[in-house]
KERO-462742 format. One record per atom (N, C-alpha, C, O): atom name; x, y, z. Coordinates in Angstrom, 3 decimals, padded with zeros to 6 digits. Atoms other than C-alpha are relative to their C-alpha. Example, Ala and Ser with C-alpha at 12.3 -4.5 7.8 and 13.67 -1.06 7.14 Angstrom:
2
- N | 000.890 | -001.190 | 000.000
- CA | 012.300 | -004.500 | 007.800
- C | 000.900 | 001.200 | 000.000
- O | 001.936 | 001.181 | 000.665
- N | -000.820 | -001.190 | -000.060
- CA | 013.670 | -001.060 | 007.140
- C | -000.770 | 001.090 | 000.730
- O | -000.261 | 002.198 | 000.899
//
This chain:
89
- N | 001.303 | 000.032 | 000.639
- CA | 114.265 | -052.782 | 025.064
- C | -001.061 | -000.233 | 001.066
- O | -000.913 | -001.098 | 001.929
- N | 001.084 | 000.095 | -000.975
- CA | 111.056 | -052.334 | 027.033
- C | -001.175 | -000.756 | -000.629
- O | -001.583 | -000.464 | -001.754
- N | 001.099 | 000.821 | 000.507
- CA | 108.247 | -054.883 | 026.636
- C | -001.228 | 000.131 | 000.882
- O | -001.128 | 000.311 | 002.096
- N | 001.286 | -000.034 | -000.681
- CA | 104.584 | -054.812 | 027.571
- C | -000.506 | -001.438 | 000.071
- O | -000.634 | -002.108 | -000.954
- N | 000.460 | 001.369 | -000.210
- CA | 103.332 | -058.087 | 029.057
- C | -001.429 | 000.073 | 000.547
- O | -001.658 | 000.623 | 001.624
- N | 001.388 | -000.047 | -000.463
- CA | 099.560 | -058.525 | 029.321
- C | -000.560 | -001.414 | 000.166
- O | 000.077 | -002.404 | -000.193
- N | 000.694 | 001.246 | -000.320
- CA | 097.108 | -061.245 | 030.356
- C | 000.755 | -000.775 | 001.084
- O | 000.790 | -002.006 | 001.084
- N | -000.734 | 000.607 | -001.114
- CA | 099.195 | -061.876 | 033.470
- C | -000.963 | -000.516 | 001.056
- O | -001.995 | 000.099 | 001.326
- N | 000.760 | 000.483 | -001.140
- CA | 097.813 | -063.999 | 036.255
- C | 000.139 | 001.000 | 001.145
- O | 001.184 | 001.634 | 001.288
- N | 000.010 | -001.027 | -001.038
- CA | 096.914 | -061.829 | 039.242
- C | 000.929 | -000.297 | 001.174
- O | 001.117 | 000.561 | 002.037
- N | -000.911 | 000.344 | -001.088
- CA | 099.338 | -063.669 | 041.555
- C | 001.470 | 000.072 | -000.414
- O | 002.353 | -000.148 | 000.416
- N | -001.381 | -000.099 | 000.476
- CA | 102.465 | -063.193 | 039.396
- C | 000.643 | 001.246 | 000.622
- O | 000.077 | 002.339 | 000.592
- N | -000.746 | -001.087 | -000.644
- CA | 105.049 | -061.056 | 041.226
- C | 001.180 | 000.424 | -000.871
- O | 001.549 | -000.276 | -001.814
- N | -001.126 | -000.547 | 000.766
- CA | 107.941 | -058.934 | 039.913
- C | 001.133 | -001.009 | -000.157
- O | 001.636 | -001.212 | -001.262
- N | -001.146 | 000.909 | 000.026
- CA | 110.621 | -061.484 | 040.834
- C | -000.270 | -001.221 | -000.885
- O | 000.617 | -001.668 | -001.613
- N | 000.367 | 001.146 | 000.838
- CA | 108.784 | -064.380 | 039.170
- C | 000.070 | 000.373 | -001.484
- O | 000.551 | -000.405 | -002.308
- N | -000.032 | -000.487 | 001.379
- CA | 108.407 | -062.340 | 035.988
- C | 001.445 | 000.194 | -000.461
- O | 001.799 | -000.161 | -001.585
- N | -001.412 | -000.223 | 000.324
- CA | 112.086 | -061.364 | 036.074
- C | 000.697 | -001.323 | -000.295
- O | 001.458 | -001.423 | -001.258
- N | -000.625 | 001.312 | 000.203
- CA | 113.155 | -065.008 | 036.392
- C | -000.448 | -000.631 | -001.318
- O | 000.347 | -001.278 | -002.000
- N | 000.531 | 000.546 | 001.247
- CA | 110.925 | -065.999 | 033.475
- C | 000.760 | 000.562 | -001.203
- O | 001.122 | -000.184 | -002.114
- N | -000.694 | -000.655 | 001.109
- CA | 112.618 | -063.474 | 031.160
- C | 001.511 | -000.166 | 000.078
- O | 002.187 | -000.118 | -000.949
- N | -001.448 | 000.127 | -000.183
- CA | 116.119 | -063.959 | 032.618
- C | 000.567 | -001.221 | -000.710
- O | 001.771 | -001.285 | -000.958
- N | -000.469 | 001.176 | 000.752
- CA | 116.315 | -067.316 | 030.827
- C | 000.483 | 000.400 | -001.400
- O | 001.153 | -000.382 | -002.075
- N | -000.348 | -000.446 | 001.355
- CA | 116.806 | -065.254 | 027.639
- C | 001.049 | 001.100 | -000.015
- O | 001.515 | 001.488 | -001.087
- N | -001.013 | -001.049 | -000.059
- CA | 119.251 | -062.591 | 028.853
- C | -000.157 | 000.856 | 001.243
- O | -000.933 | 000.538 | 002.144
- N | -000.012 | -000.872 | -001.173
- CA | 119.857 | -059.772 | 031.302
- C | -001.257 | 000.866 | 000.061
- O | -001.571 | 001.606 | -000.871
- N | 001.216 | -000.782 | -000.233
- CA | 116.683 | -058.235 | 032.710
- C | 000.375 | 001.174 | 000.902
- O | 000.856 | 000.968 | 002.017
- N | -000.321 | -001.169 | -000.818
- CA | 117.163 | -054.672 | 033.961
- C | -001.150 | 000.376 | 000.920
- O | -000.925 | 000.944 | 001.989
- N | 001.140 | -000.224 | -000.898
- CA | 113.644 | -054.380 | 035.381
- C | -001.194 | -000.841 | -000.438
- O | -001.378 | -001.134 | -001.619
- N | 001.243 | 000.728 | 000.240
- CA | 110.411 | -056.323 | 035.685
- C | -000.992 | 000.535 | 001.027
- O | -000.810 | 000.351 | 002.231
- N | 000.928 | -000.655 | -000.918
- CA | 107.442 | -054.473 | 037.150
- C | -001.446 | -000.331 | -000.332
- O | -001.961 | 000.054 | -001.382
- N | 001.434 | 000.282 | 000.120
- CA | 103.917 | -055.804 | 037.606
- C | -000.720 | 001.266 | 000.448
- O | -000.427 | 001.801 | 001.517
- N | 000.732 | -001.218 | -000.319
- CA | 101.532 | -052.840 | 037.572
- C | -001.148 | -000.337 | 000.945
- O | -001.932 | -001.255 | 000.705
- N | 000.998 | 000.263 | -001.039
- CA | 099.315 | -052.668 | 040.635
- C | -000.989 | 001.151 | 000.106
- O | -000.666 | 002.303 | -000.184
- N | 001.035 | -000.995 | -000.241
- CA | 096.084 | -050.862 | 041.401
- C | 000.422 | 000.866 | 001.187
- O | 000.833 | 000.341 | 002.222
- N | -000.442 | -000.906 | -001.059
- CA | 096.849 | -047.772 | 043.504
- C | -000.816 | -000.141 | 001.286
- O | -000.284 | 000.018 | 002.385
- N | 000.860 | 000.081 | -001.189
- CA | 093.903 | -048.286 | 045.839
- C | 000.089 | -001.344 | 000.712
- O | 000.182 | -001.399 | 001.938
- N | 000.064 | 001.329 | -000.613
- CA | 093.899 | -052.053 | 046.385
- C | 001.360 | -000.685 | 000.115
- O | 001.530 | -001.586 | 000.936
- N | -001.302 | 000.656 | 000.000
- CA | 097.532 | -052.974 | 045.684
- C | 000.023 | -001.304 | -000.772
- O | 001.050 | -001.981 | -000.821
- N | 000.077 | 001.242 | 000.787
- CA | 096.339 | -055.882 | 043.514
- C | 000.541 | 000.225 | -001.408
- O | 000.491 | 001.335 | -001.938
- N | -000.487 | -000.051 | 001.367
- CA | 097.878 | -056.663 | 040.151
- C | -001.124 | 000.415 | -000.944
- O | -002.278 | 000.030 | -000.761
- N | 000.970 | -000.391 | 001.017
- CA | 096.138 | -055.067 | 037.180
- C | 000.059 | -000.936 | -001.205
- O | -000.658 | -000.734 | -002.185
- N | -000.044 | 001.005 | 001.055
- CA | 097.101 | -058.039 | 034.991
- C | 000.958 | 000.312 | -001.140
- O | 000.933 | -000.344 | -002.181
- N | -001.013 | -000.273 | 001.018
- CA | 099.930 | -056.433 | 033.040
- C | 001.273 | 000.499 | 000.669
- O | 001.284 | 000.876 | 001.841
- N | -001.304 | -000.369 | -000.557
- CA | 103.590 | -055.577 | 033.470
- C | 000.885 | 000.564 | -001.099
- O | 000.554 | 000.502 | -002.283
- N | -001.030 | -000.454 | 000.920
- CA | 106.638 | -054.006 | 031.869
- C | 001.294 | -000.692 | 000.373
- O | 001.669 | -000.749 | 001.545
- N | -001.282 | 000.669 | -000.207
- CA | 109.898 | -055.896 | 031.434
- C | 001.004 | 000.668 | -000.929
- O | 000.739 | 000.862 | -002.116
- N | -001.040 | -000.627 | 000.804
- CA | 113.096 | -054.255 | 030.257
- C | 001.244 | -000.872 | -000.003
- O | 001.693 | -001.354 | 001.037
- N | -001.216 | 000.795 | 000.163
- CA | 116.108 | -056.116 | 028.886
- C | 001.057 | 000.866 | -000.680
- O | 000.729 | 001.763 | -001.456
- N | -001.078 | -000.819 | 000.542
- CA | 119.517 | -054.706 | 027.961
- C | 000.205 | -000.217 | -001.498
- O | 000.492 | 000.729 | -002.230
- N | -000.260 | 000.330 | 001.405
- CA | 119.837 | -056.484 | 024.608
- C | -001.304 | -000.120 | -000.795
- O | -002.224 | -000.835 | -000.398
- N | 001.191 | 000.083 | 000.846
- CA | 117.282 | -055.979 | 021.848
- C | -000.159 | -001.403 | -000.586
- O | -001.278 | -001.902 | -000.701
- N | 000.070 | 001.359 | 000.549
- CA | 118.165 | -059.381 | 020.342
- C | -000.547 | -000.989 | 001.034
- O | -001.387 | -001.830 | 000.715
- N | 000.483 | 000.882 | -001.062
- CA | 117.620 | -061.141 | 023.673
- C | -001.478 | 000.260 | 000.288
- O | -002.244 | -000.671 | 000.536
- N | 001.399 | -000.359 | -000.234
- CA | 114.356 | -059.258 | 024.159
- C | -000.894 | -000.573 | -001.102
- O | -001.980 | -001.083 | -000.826
- N | 000.774 | 000.554 | 001.124
- CA | 113.152 | -060.298 | 020.689
- C | -000.160 | -001.509 | 000.170
- O | -001.240 | -002.050 | -000.065
- N | 000.059 | 001.449 | -000.221
- CA | 114.006 | -063.935 | 021.488
- C | -000.973 | -000.323 | 001.123
- O | -001.764 | -001.260 | 001.015
- N | 000.909 | 000.211 | -001.124
- CA | 112.181 | -063.692 | 024.813
- C | -001.451 | 000.201 | -000.434
- O | -002.326 | -000.584 | -000.068
- N | 001.372 | -000.262 | 000.470
- CA | 109.105 | -062.181 | 023.129
- C | -000.521 | -001.156 | -000.839
- O | -001.651 | -001.608 | -000.653
- N | 000.430 | 001.106 | 000.871
- CA | 108.980 | -064.919 | 020.494
- C | -000.225 | -001.281 | 000.808
- O | -001.169 | -002.027 | 000.551
- N | 000.085 | 001.238 | -000.776
- CA | 109.538 | -067.683 | 023.048
- C | -001.122 | 000.011 | 001.029
- O | -001.750 | -001.020 | 001.271
- N | 000.964 | -000.068 | -001.094
- CA | 107.196 | -066.454 | 025.777
- C | -001.395 | 000.457 | -000.415
- O | -002.347 | 000.293 | 000.349
- N | 001.321 | -000.425 | 000.458
- CA | 104.344 | -065.004 | 023.714
- C | -000.911 | -001.226 | -000.118
- O | -000.541 | -002.210 | -000.757
- N | 000.982 | 001.091 | -000.055
- CA | 101.294 | -067.268 | 024.248
- C | 000.385 | -001.141 | 000.948
- O | -000.330 | -002.140 | 001.024
- N | -000.368 | 001.010 | -000.998
- CA | 103.167 | -069.286 | 026.918
- C | -000.950 | 000.141 | 001.183
- O | -001.229 | 001.249 | 001.642
- N | 000.925 | -000.036 | -001.135
- CA | 100.798 | -070.249 | 029.722
- C | 000.760 | 000.168 | 001.314
- O | 001.685 | -000.583 | 001.623
- N | -000.512 | -000.238 | -001.343
- CA | 101.655 | -068.844 | 033.131
- C | -001.227 | 000.183 | 000.884
- O | -002.057 | 001.055 | 000.627
- N | 001.183 | 000.024 | -000.867
- CA | 099.132 | -069.500 | 035.916
- C | -001.280 | -000.225 | -000.821
- O | -002.329 | 000.349 | -000.528
- N | 001.172 | 000.361 | 000.799
- CA | 096.790 | -070.929 | 033.268
- C | -000.450 | 001.049 | -000.989
- O | -001.518 | 000.916 | -001.587
- N | 000.367 | -001.074 | 000.937
- CA | 096.775 | -067.748 | 031.154
- C | 001.114 | 000.182 | -001.016
- O | 002.283 | 000.248 | -000.638
- N | -001.040 | -000.209 | 001.016
- CA | 098.588 | -067.272 | 027.825
- C | 000.477 | 001.456 | 000.003
- O | -000.317 | 002.383 | -000.159
- N | -000.567 | -001.345 | 000.005
- CA | 100.935 | -064.289 | 028.008
- C | -000.111 | 000.635 | -001.377
- O | -000.053 | -000.051 | -002.397
- N | -000.033 | -000.774 | 001.239
- CA | 100.699 | -061.593 | 025.376
- C | 001.107 | 001.034 | 000.178
- O | 001.048 | 001.862 | 001.087
- N | -001.175 | -000.863 | -000.162
- CA | 103.993 | -059.745 | 024.843
- C | 000.234 | 000.802 | -001.268
- O | 000.202 | 000.258 | -002.372
- N | -000.296 | -000.877 | 001.132
- CA | 104.758 | -056.774 | 022.607
- C | 000.998 | 001.057 | 000.445
- O | 001.281 | 001.204 | 001.634
- N | -000.903 | -001.102 | -000.317
- CA | 107.188 | -053.883 | 022.396
- C | -000.831 | 001.094 | 000.660
- O | -001.895 | 001.461 | 000.162
- N | 000.733 | -001.059 | -000.709
- CA | 106.112 | -051.217 | 024.881
- C | 000.107 | 001.298 | -000.792
- O | 001.167 | 001.647 | -001.312
- N | 000.007 | -001.309 | 000.663
- CA | 105.095 | -047.911 | 023.351
- C | 000.270 | 001.070 | 001.046
- O | 000.010 | 000.885 | 002.235
- N | -000.196 | -001.132 | -000.901
- CA | 106.088 | -044.587 | 024.826
- C | -001.352 | 000.493 | 000.467
- O | -002.316 | 000.497 | -000.299
- N | 001.253 | -000.516 | -000.539
- CA | 103.408 | -043.168 | 027.069
- C | -000.343 | 001.308 | -000.710
- O | 000.462 | 002.236 | -000.782
- N | 000.433 | -001.219 | 000.687
- CA | 101.416 | -040.605 | 025.156
- C | -000.405 | 001.021 | 001.041
- O | -001.107 | 000.713 | 002.004
- N | 000.395 | -001.039 | -000.946
- CA | 101.075 | -037.323 | 026.928
- C | -001.392 | 000.489 | -000.387
- O | -001.666 | 000.807 | -001.544
- N | 001.370 | -000.451 | 000.270
- CA | 097.472 | -036.337 | 027.252
- C | -000.158 | 001.396 | 000.591
- O | 000.408 | 001.706 | 001.640
- N | 000.202 | -001.349 | -000.529
- CA | 096.350 | -032.767 | 027.700
- C | -000.733 | -000.071 | 001.335
- O | -001.630 | -000.894 | 001.521
- N | 000.661 | -000.005 | -001.313
- CA | 095.337 | -031.986 | 031.248
- C | -001.413 | 000.538 | -000.146
- O | -001.670 | 001.509 | -000.858
- N | 001.385 | -000.450 | 000.025
- CA | 091.641 | -031.662 | 031.773
- C | -000.281 | 000.843 | 001.228
- O | 000.181 | 000.547 | 002.330
- N | 000.431 | -000.807 | -001.142
- CA | 090.176 | -028.976 | 033.932
- C | -001.253 | -000.628 | 000.575
- O | -002.258 | -000.778 | -000.121
- N | 001.162 | 000.597 | -000.672
- CA | 087.821 | -030.559 | 036.426
- C | -000.670 | 001.063 | 000.859
- O | -000.436 | 001.136 | 002.065
- N | 000.644 | -001.095 | -000.712
- CA | 085.695 | -027.602 | 037.387
- C | -001.319 | -000.416 | 000.436
- O | -002.038 | 000.364 | 001.060
//
């Protein structure tokens, strides 16, 4: 199950996020999304866990938990919607 984690502190790294969720089960990936130009965190991440039950428990337990003074907001990640390509003429 893939989860969307928002309101992340800008200093949270992938490994720290993985450890936070690993308390609830096996984490297959934890990726903080970074700005392409600056390399700084954009304040959100995606975490994937193998078990849906463990992921649900993690979401319930960690939603609104303060990390770096900010309450996390966690939801099920939606599939990326494909947008039609725009012609930039």
